[in-house]
C-alpha positions as a Python dict, from the first residue, in 0.01 Angstrom:
ca = {
    (1, 'M'): (0, 0, 0),
    (2, 'T'): (202, 323, -5),
    (3, 'I'): (166, 542, 302),
    (4, 'P'): (135, 907, 192),
    (5, 'A'): (378, 1166, 321),
    (6, 'A'): (242, 1461, 514),
    (7, 'P'): (247, 1763, 278),
    (8, 'N'): (490, 2046, 337),
    (9, 'D'): (243, 2331, 385),
    (10, 'S'): (406, 2518, 670),
    (11, 'I'): (216, 2774, 876),
    (12, 'A'): (327, 2978, 1178),
    (13, 'R'): (106, 3049, 1476),
    (14, 'A'): (182, 3195, 1820),
    (15, 'G'): (557, 3152, 1785),
    (16, 'L'): (538, 2792, 1661),
    (17, 'V'): (578, 2655, 1309),
    (18, 'Y'): (358, 2368, 1188),
    (19, 'P'): (542, 2212, 891),
    (20, 'H'): (235, 2026, 766),
    (21, 'G'): (-5, 2313, 819),
    (22, 'T'): (-356, 2200, 899),
    (23, 'H'): (-320, 1862, 725),
    (24, 'V'): (-389, 1570, 958),
    (25, 'P'): (-451, 1201, 888),
    (26, 'G'): (-810, 1083, 914),
    (27, 'D'): (-902, 845, 1194),
    (28, 'G'): (-718, 517, 1152),
    (29, 'R'): (-502, 649, 867),
    (30, 'L'): (-129, 711, 840),
    (31, 'L'): (87, 997, 718),
    (32, 'Q'): (466, 982, 697),
    (33, 'V'): (633, 1274, 878),
    (34, 'A'): (994, 1153, 849),
    (35, 'E'): (1168, 850, 702),
    (36, 'G'): (1022, 549, 880),
    (37, 'V'): (808, 762, 1116),
    (38, 'F'): (431, 751, 1062),
    (39, 'W'): (159, 962, 1220),
    (40, 'L'): (-156, 768, 1314),
    (41, 'R'): (-468, 937, 1452),
    (42, 'M'): (-728, 754, 1656),
    (43, 'P'): (-1062, 884, 1791),
    (44, 'I'): (-1119, 924, 2165),
    (45, 'P'): (-1462, 984, 2325),
    (46, 'F'): (-1386, 1314, 2498),
    (47, 'S'): (-1411, 1684, 2417),
    (48, 'L'): (-1052, 1647, 2292),
    (49, 'D'): (-1157, 1399, 2026),
    (50, 'H'): (-831, 1252, 1900),
    (51, 'I'): (-494, 1115, 1998),
    (52, 'N'): (-181, 1094, 1783),
    (53, 'L'): (-1, 761, 1789),
    (54, 'W'): (336, 700, 1623),
    (55, 'V'): (429, 394, 1418),
    (56, 'L'): (802, 341, 1359),
    (57, 'D'): (949, 123, 1084),
    (58, 'A'): (1194, -115, 1250),
    (59, 'G'): (1286, -308, 937),
    (60, 'D'): (1132, -651, 988),
    (61, 'H'): (862, -525, 1225),
    (62, 'W'): (671, -217, 1342),
    (63, 'A'): (719, -36, 1672),
    (64, 'V'): (407, 135, 1809),
    (65, 'V'): (431, 432, 2045),
    (66, 'D'): (104, 469, 2240),
    (67, 'T'): (-201, 263, 2160),
    (68, 'G'): (-528, 459, 2179),
    (69, 'F'): (-844, 450, 2387),
    (70, 'P'): (-996, 101, 2429),
    (71, 'S'): (-1303, 151, 2212),
    (72, 'A'): (-1454, -80, 1952),
    (73, 'E'): (-1390, 191, 1691),
    (74, 'A'): (-1018, 211, 1770),
    (75, 'K'): (-985, -169, 1761),
    (76, 'A'): (-1153, -174, 1421),
    (77, 'H'): (-904, 82, 1292),
    (78, 'W'): (-611, -125, 1419),
    (79, 'R'): (-750, -441, 1255),
    (80, 'A'): (-792, -259, 924),
    (81, 'L'): (-434, -134, 934),
    (82, 'F'): (-307, -493, 953),
    (83, 'D'): (-559, -652, 718),
    (84, 'A'): (-377, -768, 405),
    (85, 'E'): (-694, -845, 209),
    (86, 'S'): (-815, -484, 229),
    (87, 'G'): (-467, -344, 162),
    (88, 'G'): (-395, -235, 517),
    (89, 'P'): (-77, -22, 515),
    (90, 'L'): (80, -213, 806),
    (91, 'A'): (8, -558, 666),
    (92, 'G'): (306, -773, 578),
    (93, 'K'): (508, -753, 897),
    (94, 'P'): (421, -781, 1264),
    (95, 'V'): (428, -542, 1554),
    (96, 'G'): (754, -610, 1733),
    (97, 'R'): (743, -343, 2009),
    (98, 'V'): (466, -170, 2202),
    (99, 'I'): (592, 142, 2380),
    (100, 'V'): (370, 359, 2601),
    (101, 'T'): (457, 711, 2714),
    (102, 'H'): (233, 715, 3022),
    (103, 'Y'): (-58, 550, 3197),
    (104, 'H'): (-356, 760, 3084),
    (105, 'P'): (-628, 552, 2911),
    (106, 'D'): (-595, 714, 2568),
    (107, 'H'): (-227, 611, 2568),
    (108, 'I'): (-223, 275, 2747),
    (109, 'G'): (-583, 169, 2684),
    (110, 'L'): (-513, -85, 2408),
    (111, 'A'): (-158, -177, 2512),
    (112, 'G'): (-265, -505, 2667),
    (113, 'W'): (-475, -587, 2360),
    (114, 'L'): (-185, -526, 2120),
    (115, 'C'): (68, -703, 2344),
    (116, 'T'): (-157, -1009, 2364),
    (117, 'R'): (-218, -1015, 1990),
    (118, 'W'): (152, -998, 1906),
    (119, 'Q'): (283, -1180, 2218),
    (120, 'L'): (502, -890, 2329),
    (121, 'P'): (611, -729, 2654),
    (122, 'L'): (490, -377, 2720),
    (123, 'E'): (771, -117, 2723),
    (124, 'I'): (703, 161, 2974),
    (125, 'S'): (860, 330, 3275),
    (126, 'R'): (823, 170, 3617),
    (127, 'G'): (623, 454, 3771),
    (128, 'E'): (368, 452, 3489),
    (129, 'F'): (331, 73, 3481),
    (130, 'M'): (293, 33, 3856),
    (131, 'L'): (34, 309, 3882),
    (132, 'A'): (-162, 162, 3590),
    (133, 'R'): (-155, -183, 3752),
    (134, 'V'): (-278, -44, 4085),
    (135, 'L'): (-558, 154, 3920),
    (136, 'T'): (-681, -143, 3718),
    (137, 'L'): (-728, -333, 4046),
    (138, 'D'): (-876, -40, 4243),
    (139, 'T'): (-1247, -81, 4174),
    (140, 'A'): (-1543, -73, 4413),
    (141, 'A'): (-1920, -37, 4405),
    (142, 'S'): (-1898, 299, 4581),
    (143, 'T'): (-1638, 569, 4635),
    (144, 'P'): (-1412, 512, 4940),
    (145, 'E'): (-1469, 745, 5233),
    (146, 'D'): (-1112, 880, 5229),
    (147, 'V'): (-1163, 991, 4868),
    (148, 'I'): (-1491, 1160, 4962),
    (149, 'G'): (-1313, 1332, 5250),
    (150, 'F'): (-1034, 1449, 5018),
    (151, 'Y'): (-1273, 1626, 4781),
    (152, 'A'): (-1500, 1757, 5055),
    (153, 'A'): (-1194, 1922, 5214),
    (154, 'Q'): (-1132, 2112, 4888),
    (155, 'G'): (-1460, 2298, 4931),
    (156, 'W'): (-1693, 2093, 4713),
    (157, 'P'): (-2063, 2179, 4756),
    (158, 'D'): (-2272, 1920, 4940),
    (159, 'D'): (-2458, 1801, 4630),
    (160, 'A'): (-2130, 1727, 4450),
    (161, 'V'): (-2001, 1536, 4753),
    (162, 'E'): (-2318, 1327, 4768),
    (163, 'A'): (-2304, 1254, 4395),
    (164, 'L'): (-1947, 1132, 4440),
    (165, 'R'): (-2052, 919, 4737),
    (166, 'A'): (-2317, 747, 4526),
    (167, 'S'): (-2091, 677, 4229),
    (168, 'A'): (-1891, 364, 4154),
    (169, 'W'): (-1516, 387, 4205),
    (170, 'G'): (-1241, 278, 3971),
    (171, 'R'): (-1342, 378, 3617),
    (172, 'F'): (-983, 326, 3498),
    (173, 'G'): (-997, -45, 3574),
    (174, 'R'): (-1327, -79, 3392),
    (175, 'I'): (-1214, 75, 3063),
    (176, 'V'): (-846, -11, 3015),
    (177, 'H'): (-777, -343, 2846),
    (178, 'R'): (-617, -592, 3083),
    (179, 'L'): (-245, -517, 3107),
    (180, 'P'): (32, -775, 3076),
    (181, 'T'): (154, -912, 3407),
    (182, 'G'): (511, -808, 3336),
    (183, 'Y'): (676, -527, 3146),
    (184, 'H'): (1008, -406, 3006),
    (185, 'R'): (1128, -104, 3201),
    (186, 'L'): (1226, 219, 3025),
    (187, 'R'): (1457, 458, 3214),
    (188, 'A'): (1587, 807, 3151),
    (189, 'G'): (1903, 779, 2940),
    (190, 'D'): (1813, 445, 2779),
    (191, 'R'): (1871, 425, 2405),
    (192, 'L'): (1633, 228, 2183),
    (193, 'T'): (1744, 111, 1838),
    (194, 'I'): (1439, 104, 1610),
    (195, 'G'): (1528, 48, 1247),
    (196, 'R'): (1797, 295, 1146),
    (197, 'R'): (1711, 537, 1426),
    (198, 'Q'): (1842, 571, 1779),
    (199, 'W'): (1584, 703, 2025),
    (200, 'D'): (1699, 831, 2364),
    (201, 'I'): (1454, 808, 2653),
    (202, 'V'): (1382, 1144, 2816),
    (203, 'V'): (1160, 1135, 3125),
    (204, 'G'): (927, 1411, 3243),
    (205, 'A'): (685, 1437, 3533),
    (206, 'G'): (391, 1638, 3663),
    (207, 'H'): (123, 1534, 3416),
    (208, 'S'): (202, 1176, 3515),
    (209, 'P'): (469, 1033, 3745),
    (210, 'E'): (736, 908, 3500),
    (211, 'H'): (634, 1016, 3151),
    (212, 'V'): (853, 878, 2870),
    (213, 'C'): (948, 1085, 2564),
    (214, 'L'): (1159, 953, 2275),
    (215, 'H'): (1428, 1177, 2126),
    (216, 'D'): (1610, 1110, 1800),
    (217, 'A'): (1908, 1347, 1828),
    (218, 'A'): (2044, 1270, 1482),
    (219, 'D'): (1734, 1391, 1296),
    (220, 'G'): (1595, 1620, 1565),
    (221, 'L'): (1268, 1441, 1642),
    (222, 'L'): (1087, 1424, 1977),
    (223, 'I'): (787, 1199, 2041),
    (224, 'S'): (656, 1402, 2332),
    (225, 'G'): (334, 1232, 2442),
    (226, 'D'): (147, 1478, 2663),
    (227, 'Q'): (464, 1632, 2806),
    (228, 'V'): (476, 1902, 2535),
    (229, 'L'): (161, 1995, 2342),
    (230, 'P'): (142, 2291, 2104),
    (231, 'R'): (-195, 2451, 2182),
    (232, 'I'): (-333, 2297, 2498),
    (233, 'T'): (-187, 2268, 2845),
    (234, 'S'): (-161, 1922, 2997),
    (235, 'N'): (-350, 1872, 3319),
    (236, 'V'): (-126, 1882, 3628),
    (237, 'S'): (-317, 1758, 3930),
    (238, 'V'): (-303, 1641, 4289),
    (239, 'Y'): (-506, 1322, 4337),
    (240, 'P'): (-634, 1146, 4651),
    (241, 'T'): (-391, 861, 4577),
    (242, 'E'): (-100, 1099, 4660),
    (243, 'P'): (-260, 1389, 4847),
    (244, 'E'): (66, 1559, 4950),
    (245, 'A'): (226, 1555, 4602),
    (246, 'D'): (377, 1862, 4433),
    (247, 'P'): (310, 1780, 4065),
    (248, 'L'): (342, 2140, 3947),
    (249, 'G'): (692, 2152, 4091),
    (250, 'D'): (770, 1830, 3902),
    (251, 'W'): (618, 1977, 3583),
    (252, 'L'): (819, 2300, 3598),
    (253, 'D'): (1138, 2104, 3669),
    (254, 'S'): (1065, 1888, 3363),
    (255, 'I'): (1023, 2197, 3146),
    (256, 'A'): (1369, 2310, 3253),
    (257, 'R'): (1518, 1968, 3167),
    (258, 'L'): (1350, 1952, 2826),
    (259, 'K'): (1506, 2285, 2735),
    (260, 'S'): (1838, 2101, 2715),
    (261, 'L'): (1713, 1952, 2386),
    (262, 'P'): (1784, 2152, 2068),
    (263, 'A'): (1542, 2436, 1996),
    (264, 'E'): (1501, 2325, 1632),
    (265, 'T'): (1358, 1983, 1730),
    (266, 'L'): (1045, 1867, 1545),
    (267, 'V'): (797, 1779, 1820),
    (268, 'L'): (555, 1492, 1755),
    (269, 'P'): (286, 1543, 2021),
    (270, 'A'): (-3, 1325, 2136),
    (271, 'H'): (-259, 1594, 2050),
    (272, 'N'): (-280, 1867, 1784),
    (273, 'E'): (-14, 1873, 1507),
    (274, 'P'): (366, 1829, 1479),
    (275, 'F'): (550, 2155, 1529),
    (276, 'F'): (882, 2334, 1550),
    (277, 'G'): (945, 2570, 1840),
    (278, 'L'): (1019, 2345, 2137),
    (279, 'H'): (1186, 2612, 2350),
    (280, 'A'): (922, 2872, 2268),
    (281, 'R'): (645, 2633, 2369),
    (282, 'L'): (821, 2532, 2692),
    (283, 'D'): (856, 2900, 2778),
    (284, 'Q'): (486, 2954, 2706),
    (285, 'L'): (388, 2662, 2929),
    (286, 'A'): (604, 2782, 3218),
    (287, 'A'): (483, 3142, 3181),
    (288, 'D'): (118, 3033, 3183),
    (289, 'H'): (160, 2849, 3512),
    (290, 'H'): (352, 3135, 3670),
    (291, 'R'): (78, 3379, 3568),
    (292, 'K'): (-177, 3154, 3736),
    (293, 'L'): (40, 3128, 4047),
    (294, 'E'): (76, 3506, 4071),
    (295, 'A'): (-300, 3560, 4033),
    (296, 'L'): (-373, 3290, 4288),
    (297, 'L'): (-124, 3431, 4539),
    (298, 'E'): (-283, 3773, 4506),
    (299, 'A'): (-629, 3629, 4563),
    (300, 'C'): (-516, 3438, 4873),
    (301, 'G'): (-520, 3762, 5070),
    (302, 'E'): (-856, 3615, 5166),
    (303, 'P'): (-840, 3242, 5239),
    (304, 'L'): (-936, 3031, 4937),
    (305, 'S'): (-1019, 2664, 4897),
    (306, 'A'): (-930, 2478, 4579),
    (307, 'F'): (-1296, 2502, 4472),
    (308, 'D'): (-1299, 2878, 4540),
    (309, 'S'): (-1001, 2925, 4309),
    (310, 'F'): (-1170, 2794, 3992),
    (311, 'A'): (-1274, 3142, 3878),
    (312, 'I'): (-917, 3267, 3911),
    (313, 'L'): (-748, 2975, 3735),
    (314, 'F'): (-997, 2879, 3465),
    (315, 'R'): (-1212, 3187, 3402),
    (316, 'R'): (-1501, 2970, 3283),
    (317, 'A'): (-1769, 2753, 3434),
    (318, 'I'): (-1654, 2407, 3540),
    (319, 'G'): (-1902, 2129, 3464),
    (320, 'R'): (-1976, 1844, 3702),
    (321, 'D'): (-1784, 1600, 3483),
    (322, 'E'): (-1473, 1823, 3507),
    (323, 'L'): (-1489, 1877, 3882),
    (324, 'Q'): (-1225, 1625, 3990),
    (325, 'M'): (-976, 1734, 3722),
    (326, 'A'): (-1027, 2105, 3798),
    (327, 'T'): (-992, 2043, 4170),
    (328, 'G'): (-669, 1852, 4118),
    (329, 'E'): (-523, 2130, 3904),
    (330, 'A'): (-627, 2403, 4148),
    (331, 'L'): (-479, 2210, 4439),
    (332, 'A'): (-154, 2158, 4243),
    (333, 'H'): (-111, 2537, 4218),
    (334, 'L'): (-201, 2596, 4582),
    (335, 'R'): (35, 2316, 4689),
    (336, 'W'): (319, 2474, 4487),
    (337, 'L'): (268, 2803, 4672),
    (338, 'H'): (248, 2625, 5007),
    (339, 'R'): (563, 2420, 4950),
    (340, 'R'): (752, 2740, 4877),
    (341, 'G'): (632, 2921, 5187),
    (342, 'Q'): (400, 3168, 5015),
    (343, 'V'): (67, 3048, 5156),
    (344, 'E'): (-41, 2849, 5459),
    (345, 'P'): (-331, 2603, 5484),
    (346, 'I'): (-597, 2666, 5747),
    (347, 'S'): (-883, 2429, 5822),
    (348, 'C'): (-1232, 2538, 5922),
    (349, 'D'): (-1548, 2325, 5923),
    (350, 'G'): (-1366, 2046, 5743),
    (351, 'V'): (-1255, 2263, 5449),
    (352, 'T'): (-891, 2350, 5382),
    (353, 'R'): (-828, 2705, 5266),
    (354, 'Y'): (-501, 2876, 5179),
    (355, 'R'): (-399, 3217, 5308),
    (356, 'R'): (-116, 3433, 5179),
    (357, 'L'): (176, 3473, 5417),
    (358, 'G'): (346, 3806, 5476),
}
């Protein structure tokens, strides 16, 4: 079966150029975006309803970059792609590599399933693999008290704290397919030969601890995962597993490092569409966070908890199902200001608030 090429129907929007316009592959279908590089979309059961996966032609096998959310629907799409009887476009040669950019369930969710099917090691950075392994084991019938204390200290209302207390802990371990015991480590500066292409490993941080991107310098391609997205901003959060982290500092440092790549790179992101304008988008991402930091610093003339800062950072209502993510992002911004001596934490009645210095 011939895999169609993505049409050249370029549009420009907000300083970025989308070479394929609004054309996207349907769920479980492929489009070719460069020689030997195929764009695969899979459904995910969230408000952001899709993830882009990348299938690379390695000659006698396929290399898969990211694997999709572990749903029955996504598994059915994968099976159809490899089914020779129905003309699946990937039938005829096996998967020879499974590469994952980072540990989030829409990226790593089916990695163990694919690795088991094709008897392969998982290729991933150490930080992402180890965190995923820990989280798959970290399950309990109720939420641990130190986690409850972490969120209560961010100013959560009592009803939200009690709902957390009554909930089961460890959703990650309940939804991600069992991971392989071992893995093949990817490091910054590694070079992967996949077919005729050489992909250099570029590592970012902030959204996740050791996020892998793949850069083909010869043809100017970047498989960016969630490290660079064209129209949405990746979540950057402090979690109870590392309560003193400075992920926004890591994120902004990563933006600076990624600007060393050529501006004319074609970015192949995990969400939305491929685009040109890497430097413009990195500048937009950095500027957005700095605007939030400036607004937050101004508001901290009166002490603010992470929960108090939602209206300043998000300017919309935060639903109960978004509470942990919003709290983590708010705390990441407050932590950045604190680490740089611009605010100080003060504790009163078990709630930590941040007050502007000077």
